N, C-alpha and C positions, 0 to 999 in steps of 0.2 A: 466519389464525386457526387453520388446521389444525395448526400446530406445538404449540398449547396444548390441543388436544382430547384428552381422556383422561388428562391430567396432573393429579395431585393436589397441592393447596396447603393448608398448615396455618396457622391464625391465629397470628401472633407479636406483633402489637401492635394496640392499639385505643385510639382517642382520641374522647371525647365520646359513647360508645355509650349510656351511661346517660341522658344528656340527650336523645339521639335517641329512645330507647324511651319516655321520659317524655312527650315531645312527641306521640308516637303514642297515648298513653293506656294504655301497658302497665303493669300492676300491679307493686307492689314485689317480690313473691315471684318473679314471672317475670323481672323485671329483674335481680334478684340472681343467679338461675340463669343468665341469658343472659350476664352479665358474668363468670361463673366458668368458662364453657366455652371450649374452643379448637377450634372446628370445622375440619373438613377439607372443602374444596370441590373439585368436579370438573365440568367441562363436556364433554359428549359430543354427537355429532350422528349421526343415521342418517336417510337419505332426506329431508333438508331439515328434520327435526324436531330441535330442540335440547333437551337435558335438562341441567338444572343441579341437582346434588345437594349438599346440605349435611349432613354427618354429625357427630354428637357422641356421647358416651357416654350422654347423656340421651335424645336424640331425633334422628331424621334426617328431612329434608324433601327433596322433589324437585318441580321444576316442569318440565313438558314443553310445548313450544310451537313453532309455526312463527314465524319472524321476521316482524314486521309484521302479525300477526294477533292481535287482542285475545282474551284468554281470562279465565275466572274463576279466581281464585286464593284459597286460604285461607292466610294467612301463618302463620309459626311461632308467633306469639302469638295466633292465632285470628281475626284480622280478615278479613273477606270483601271483596276488592277486584277491580276490573277491571284487568288487567295487559297490558302490551305490551312485547315484547322486540325490540330492533333491534341491529344490529351496525354499528359505525363503526370501520373498520380493526381494531385490536386491543382495542376497547372494546365490552363488552356493556352496552347501556343498557336498564334495566328500570324502566319507569314504572308505578306503582301508583296507581289512582284509587279513592278511597273517602271515608270520613268525613274523613280527612286524606290529601292527595295526597303522595306521596313518590317521589323518583328515586334509583335505585341505579346507579352507573356502576362497572363492574368493568373495570379496565385490566390486560390480560394481558401479561406479558413472560416470557422463559424462566426468570428467577429468582423472580418474585413476581407476585401479583395485588394491585393497590391498589384497594380498594373505597371509593368516596366516596358517602355516603348523605345525602340532604338532605330535611328536612321543615321547613316554615315557614322560619325563619332559622337553624335548627340544622343544622350540618354535622358528620358523623361520618366519620372515616377509619380504615379497618382494613387492615392489611397481612398478606398470607398469603405464606409462603415455600414454594417448590417442594420437594416431597418427592422424594428420590432413589429 
């Protein structure tokens, strides 16, 4: 995973994101805004603590956690959840437990990050390409 730390990736494609947000109870205005943005993501690590940053022209978010230790998170759309990050080879698995449970799996490679997000029976896939 060290090869991908500190590397930035920009969203280039998104499939089913509106349905995913709708299933989470995200309002129309926030969904429209979310669909219009092309975030840049970055994963860093210091002393066993991982930081996952998502940056857009509208808003940036950051989560910081130790792997395998549950933490409180406020999502970009304002939901309060209990989260857990684990690492499985080149996959960062992010489980959020709240009113609606969701799983986000981010699979890192040198060229891209494939994010697969699942809530109920809705699956959203987002592809981020590496920035040079």
